[in-house]
N, C-alpha and C positions, 0 to 999 in steps of 0.2 A: 036441413041446413046445407046451403051451397056456398062454397068459398072459392074465390079466385085469387091466386097469387100471380101477379103479372110482372112482366119486364124484369125477370130475375135470371141470373145464371143458375144452371141446374147441372149437378153431377148425378145422373140417375142410377149409376152402377149396373146398367143393363148391358154395357158393351165396353170393352177395355179402352180406357183413356178417353171415353166420350165425355165431352163437356159442351153443353148448350149455352152459348154466350148470352143469349137473350130469349127467354121462353116464358111459358105459363104453365100453371098446374091448376086444374079444377078439382076440388074436393066436394063430393056429395055424400052427406051423412058420414059413414065410416070409411068410405072408399075413395081411391083416386079414380076420378071419372075420365080425365083426359090430361095428357101431357103433350105439349107442342112447342115448336120453335117459331119465333116471330110474333106477329100480332095475335092477340087473344080473341076468342069469339065474343061478339056482342051478346048481351043477354041480361037477365035479371039475376043478381047475386045477393045473398044475405050479407056477405062481407067481402070486401076487396082489399087486398094487401099489396102495397107498392113494393115490389121486390128489387128495385134499383139499389145497388150497393150491397146486395146480399147474394149468397149462393144457397140454393136449396139442396139438401142431402137427405138420404134415408137416415132416420134416427139411429144412433149407435146402439149396439146390442152387447151388453156386458154379460159374458157367459159364465162368470164365476165370481161370486162375492158372498159375504156374510153381512147382510145389510146392517143389522143392529149393532155390529161391532164399531159403528161410528161412536158408540159410547166409550170405546177403549182407544180412541185415537190418541197416539202418543203415550199410551200407558206402558207398553213393554217394548223396549228397543234394544238393538245390538245384541241379540241372543240367537243361538242356534234354534232350529225348528222345535226339537223335542224339549229343550229347556224353556223356550218361549211358551209352548203349549202346557207342559206339565207343571211348571213352577209359577207361571203368571196367568195365562189365559184361562185354563180350566178352573182354577180356584176363583177367579173373578167372575167368570160366567155363572158359577154356582149361586151367585148373589143376585142374578138378574131375574126379575119376575115379569109378569105380563105387562105391567105398566112400562117397565124399562124397555122391553122388546118393542112395544108399540111405538114409543116415542123415538127410540133409536132408529127404527125403520123409517119413520116419518122424516127424520133428519137425512137419512141416506137418500130417500126419494127426492127430497128437496135438492140435495147436492147433485144427484144424477140428472134431474131434469134441467137444472141450471147449467149443466155442462154437456147437454145434448144426448144423454142416454134416454131412450124411449122404451127399452125392454131390458130387464135384468134377470139373471138366474141366481137363486138364493138357496143356500143350505144353512139352516140354523135350527132353533128350537122354539117352542111356543108359537108354532106357525099359524095358528088361528089369528094371532095378533098381527103377524106379518101380512097375512092375506087381507085382513080388515084394513090395514094401512094402504095396501095396494088398491083395494076396492075404492076407498075414499079419494085417493089421489088421482086416479085415472091413468096411471102408468101401466105398462104391460109387464107381466112377470111369469116366470116358470119357477115354482117353489118346491122345496123338498125338506122334509123333516130329517135332521141329522140323526143317524142311527148308529149306536155303538153296540157291537155284538158281544161284548164282555161286560160283566157286572149286572146289577139288579134291574136295569132298565131295558134290557134287550127285548123282552116280550112286550113291554109297554110301547116301545118304538114301533114294533110291528103293528100293533092294534091302532096306535095313533095314526100311523101312515095310512092304514086302510080307511080310517074314518075321514082323514083329511082329503084323500082322493075322492071319496064319495061326496063330500061336502063342497069342495072347491074346484075340482078338475073341470075345465071348460066353463067356469063361472064367468059372469060379466061378458056374455057373448064371446067366450073364448079368450078374453083378455088375460084371465088368470088360468094357468095350467099347473099341474102337479106332477112330480116325478118321485121316485124313491131315492133316499139319500144315505146309503151306507157310507160311513165316514171315510174309511181307508182300509187297506188290507191289514195294517198293523193294529186296528181296533175292531175288526170284524173277521173272525176266524172263518175258514172255508165252509164249515157246516152252516154257519149263519148266512154267509153270502149265497149259498144254495137256496136257503129259504127266501131270502130277499129276491133272488132271481125268479123263483117260482111265483112269488107274489106279484112281481112286475108283469109276468106273463099273464097271470090271472086277471089283473086289473087293466091290462093293456096300457101301461105307462112306461116311461123310460127310467133310466137309472143315472144318477149324478154321483160321482165318486172321485175322491182324491186318489191319484194313481201315479206311481213311479216318480215321486216328488224329490226324494233325496237319495244319496248314495247309501246311507244307512238302511233305508227301506229296501232298496234293491238287493243289498247284500244279506239282510236279515231274512227276506223271503226265500232266497236261494238256500240259506242255511237251514231254515225250518222246513221248507216244502220241496226243495230241489228245483224250484221254478222261479222265473222272474215274476214280478208282480203282475205283468200283463198276461203272461202264460197262465198264471194261477187264476186270473179272471176268466180265461177260456175254460179251464177245467171246472170251475164252479158254476158255469152257465151264465155268468154275468154278461159277457160280451155278446151272447146270443140275443140280448135285448137291445133296445135303442139306448146307447150309452153316450153320456157326456162325461169325458174324463178330464179332470182338472190337472194341469201341470205336465205330466208325461215328459219329464226331464231326462231320466236315466233309462235308456232302452237299448236293446240289441237290434240288429237288423231284422231278426225274426219277429221281434215285438212290433216293429213298424209294419211289417207285413200282416200281422194279426189285426192291427188297427185298421188297415186298409180292407182286409177280408170282411170284417164285420161292420164297416162303415161307421166307425167310432168317431164322434165329434170330439175335438180336443180344445180345451180352454187354456190358452197360453197366457201366463201371468208373469210377464218379464220383470216388472218392478218388485213384486213380492218375492219372486225367486232370487232376485239380486239382493234384496235387503236381508233375507234369511240365509243367503249364501248357499242356496239349494243347487245352483248350477245353471247352465244355459241349455235350454231345450233345443233339439235339432229341428227347428221350425222349417228351415229350407228343405231338408230331406223329407220331412213329412208332407210338405206342400207338393214337392216334386212327385211323391208317391200318390197324390190325389186325395190325401186326407183333408177333411174340412177343418183347418186350424183357425180358430177364432180367438178373440181377445177377452180377457177378464182382468179385473183389478185385484181380485182377492179381497179379503176384508181390510178395513181401514187400519187396523192395528198392525198390519204387516205391509203397508204400502206408502204413504198414509192418507191417500185420498181416493176418490172414485172418478178421476179425470181420464176419460178415454182418449183425449188428445195426447196427453202425456204417454199413455200406454202404446198408442200407435207409433209415436216417435221413438220411444225406447225400444220397442220390438224391432223396428227397422234398423236402428243404429247398432243394436246389440248383435244382430245377425251379421251385419257387415264386418264388425270388428272380430267376431268369433270366427268367421270364415276367411277373414282377411281379403274379402272381395267386395268392393264398393257397389257392385252391380246387383247384388242379391237383394231380395225383398224391397223392390222399388216402391215409391210412394203410393201408386195406385193399388198395389197388392196389399200394402199395409192398411189402406182404407177398405179394401175388400174384407180383410180380417175383422174389421170393426163393424161391418154391415152385412154383406152377402154371406160370408162364411159363418157369422154368428147365426143367421137364419138357418143355414144348412145344418149346423151343429145341433140346433134345436128342432130340426125337421119341420121348420116353418117357412121354408124358402118360397112357398107358393103364396104366402101371406104378407111377409115383411122382408126388409133388407134391400129393397130396390124401390125406385120411384117409377111405377109402371101402371098403366091402366088396369083396373080390377083388383089391385092389391090394397091392403089396409093403408090408410093415410097416416103413417108414422113418419113425420117429416120434421126436419129442423131447418131454420134459416140462420145462417152464419154471416155476421157482418164482415165486410171487406175493407173498411175505411180506417182501421187502426194502423198506426205507423208500421207495426211488425208485419202487416199483410200487404204492404206496398213496396215496390211495384209488383205487378202480377205478370210474370212471364209464363208461369206454369201454375195454374190454380190449384191443382191437386197437390203439387209439391208444397205450395204455401200452406194448405190445410194441414198436411201431415207434419211438416218440419217447422212451421212457424205459428200454427194456430194455437189459440188459448181457449180454455173453457169459457172464459168471459166473453168470447166472441159470439157465443150462441145467444141469439136474441129472441127467437120465437120457436115454440115447440108444439107440435100436434101429435097426439096419440089417438088412433082410431077415429081420426077426423075431428077430434075435440081439441081445442086450443088449451093447453095447460100453462103456457107462459107466453106473454106478448111483450116485446120490447123490454125484456128482463123482469117483467112483473109476473110473479108466480101467483097463480090463482088459488092458493090456500093461505092460511094464516101463518106466514113465515115467522113472524115475531113470536107467536105462541110456541111454535116448534122449537125455536132456539132457546127460549126461556125455559121450557120444560126440560130440555136436555141438559142445560146448565145446572138446573136444580138437582137432577138425577146424578150428574157427575159429582156434584158437591157431596151428596149422600154417600156415593160409592167411595169417594176419597176419605170420608170419615168412617167408613166401614159400617154404615147404617142400613144400606139397602138389603 
């Protein structure tokens, strides 16, 4: 399959502030064959897309979410993290079976594709169902089975994770990958984390973990173990693996140096952190240290959506007001966090995150004709500070078109109907 996108603006994310005003992209099978400026090459194409009034971008990479929590959108609000988890979320999640996880994930994928996300990183349970939904939809994903190191399921989590990696890691020509998912230091004691670390090394996979999210976590780890959460991760061997750390809000200067030393990818979740009052992560400091800080939405129950446009804008504005410096985290850097840095955090920067010859064709076309996008003095600034999820018109993943002109190539009505039915059962306490 050979596709031409012609006469389009392009923000390739290959060079700071580079914008191609009128260019073309040739997609051949799964890959970007050619990117150019000006007139496109004549030839035979299976599909030609008129890119006038659009801008082509790399697809967004959501580096931290819990996809099936779409089922809990609006369920638990205005609570602290531990009250939210222990009093509301954990009891409700205990009611979720395979059917619920499958359709909740399908809804999340629908929402993500329609808002320009082409790759997401997920930590949840019943991950066979999540992987199946990913396989069917065509989106790219890095998945992990959430592991709790205390209680009766700690051994089961180890064996499940081993089996999931064997079955799904690098499946669908690499579109599906797996990591290990120890939930957090407060649910996974050091001895358990050491076992997880050893398993990650044995299986040659990364580790996805919630880390340094709240003041309470930071203080409790110091009381229990005499170390910060991040220093504890070094002691248990976790950091010696390829780590994606979600949140990283409360840290010492030494913690930041540890993240840099071990090339830890950080998933910054500004809207979730704000809603749960977890704090403001030192994003500018981490970026200045050379840490690949990416963006995530977290789960819908603590956000309450999967909109990476909103996440970019919030991340930029929050750092400006936190530092009282309007020059920090400019628009292009925020867009890097949603694309290039996401790929780096997942160790996939040679595959995705940029529009460049030889890379996977994960591309979105964003419309430029809505009133909120006009006039255009600075295209990148418009995207970050003015763009809406609904501006995304067309989405490619691995060269395959998953949405064209807002038409999603799966049964959108069935997904929404099924999730509504499940929510009604959950609300009645029947699931």
